[in-house]
N, C-alpha and C positions, 0 to 999 in steps of 0.2 A: 486566532486559531480557527481553522476552517475544516469542516467535515461534510462530505456529500451524503445526503439522506435519500434513501430509496425506500419504497414500499414494495414488498415482494410481489404484489399483484397490481401495483399502480393505483391503489385506492387508499384513501386516508380519511379518518373521521375528524370532524371539527374539533372535538375535545382534545385530540392528539395534536392537531395543528396549534391550538392554543398552548399546549404544554411545550412544544418545541419553540414557539415564538418567545416564551418566557425565559428560555435559556440565555444567560447573559455572558458567560465566560467563553462560549464557543459559537461560531457562526455555522449554523446548519443550513445547507443549500439543497433545496428539493431538486431531485433529478429523476429522469425517466428510467425505470428499471431495464428497459430494452437497450439502454446505452451503457450499461454497467461495464461491459468489456472494454469500453473506451477510457476507463478510469483506473487502469492497472496499477499505477504508482501513486494514486491518491488515497486519502483516508475516506473509507466508505462504510457507512452504517446502513444496515438493511432492517427495516421495520417489518415485523411479522404481525399482522392484525389478529386478534383473538378468534375471529370467525373463519380464518383460513382453514382449508381442509388439510389434514395431516399428510396425506399422500402427496399433495401438491407441494407442501412445505419441504418434505424430504427430497423429492425430485429436484426442486429448485436448488437446494443446498448442494446436491451432487453435481448439478449442472454448473453452478458458480465455481466450484472447486476446479473445474477444467480451465477456467479463465486464468488461473494462477495469479490472483490479485495479491499485491504486496501487503496491503493493509485493509482488513475487512473485519467487521464485527456485526453480530446480529442482535437486535433488540426484540426479545421473544417473550410472549406471555408465559407466566409461570406454569400454566397448565401443560405446556409442551416440554417440561423438564426432562421427562423420561426419554422423549424422542431424540434429544440432542446429547445425551450422556456419552454416547459412543461415537459421536461425529467429529470430535477433535476440532472444534471451531470456537472462536472467541464469542462470548455471549454476555449480554446484560439482560436480566429478567425484570419484567414489570408486572404489576404496579411497583413504582419506585419513586422516592422523593426526589425533587429537582436537584437539591444539593448533592445527594448521593449519585445521581445520574451524571452530573457534571464531573464529579471526581472520578468516576469510573471511566468516562470518556477520555479524560486527560491521562489517566493511568494507562489505558489501552493504546491510545493513538500517539501520545507524545512522549512516552518513555520506552518506546520500542527500541530494542538493541539489534543493530545489524552488524554482524562480525564475520570475519574470515581469517582463520589462523590467528596471527598476532595483530590484525587490524580491526578496529572498532569504529563505527560511524556513530557519533554522538550528536544529539540535537539536530539531526538531519543534515548538518553542514560542516561538522568537524571530523576529519579522519585522523585517527590516532594510532600510532604504532606502540603497542603496550610493552615492547621490549626496551625501547630507548625513550619512551614517553614523548617523542616528537609528535606534533600535531600540525595540521594544515587545513585551511578553509577551502571548502568545495562550493562551487556555484550550484544552483538548483539542478541544472542539467547534469553536471558531473556527479552530483549526489544520486540522481536517478539511475545513471549508468552503473555506479558502484553497487547500488542495491541489487540490480539485476545480476551483476557478476558475483556478489556475495551469495545470492540465492542459488545460482546454477553453476557458477564457476566457468561456464562457457556460454557465450551469447552470440547469436547471429547478428550481423550488422543490420540486416533488414528489420530485425525485431527492434533494435534500438531506434532506427529511423521512424518506425511506426509508433512505438510506445512512448518514446521519450521526446522525439523531435516533431511528431505528428506529420511526417512526410510519407509520401508513397514510397514503398520499398524500392521501386525501379527508377526513382528519380536520382539523377546524378547530382551530387552536392558535395562541396568541400566542408560543409558545416560539421558533419559528423567527424571527419578526420581532424579538424581543428580542435574539437572538444576532446577527442581521444589523445591527441598530442599533448594538450595541456594537462590532462589527467595522468598520462605517463610521466610527465615531468614532476608532478606533485608526488606521485608514488616513489619516484627516485629520490626526491628530497627527504622523504620519510625513511627511506632505506628498508630493506627486508622484504620487498615484494615487487612484482612487475606485472604490467598489463602488456601482453604480447599478441601480435596478430597471428592467426592460424589460417594462413592463406589470405585471400582477399575477402572472404565472405564472413569471417567471424573473429572474435577476440576471446581471450581467456585470461584468467588471473593465476599467478603462481607465487 
């Protein structure tokens, strides 16, 4: 299990580095906070150091919300409890014991439910129709496309190219159409839902 780890100001204390290194159940990968928008469909944990200024902290949260990240959680010092009560964000407060920290990470990032009408995405790779209990395996790319559709219902193809396939939006490629074709076939096999083209520029789920 892997989670990207960012610090809200790109600084980190040695004692916190030692704490994260001691985590055994989960691989935490340090990343540059300026690249956060490139990890829309990854599991992202943002560390807020205790010495950070509250105004900067709040502005950063509001900024990151605009990125529409699929999976994000903040590791926040308990002294900021009041500041985040009304922010509707996933949080873990510290100081915290390592075992409790690991359990919370697993609960937040790996038991997330993605659903749309009668469809549920389980364990990131199994799409289930809750009406007939049929299920089908999705590849990693198919799973990322479904998450975007479940979230917004309507997605531009250029967004999928950029976010899921890491392609330039204006690059001509059959790769996206191939993935969409296979995903449509799987949805048909499950019955009860369709992914349809809305012109040439976007797709939606019904």
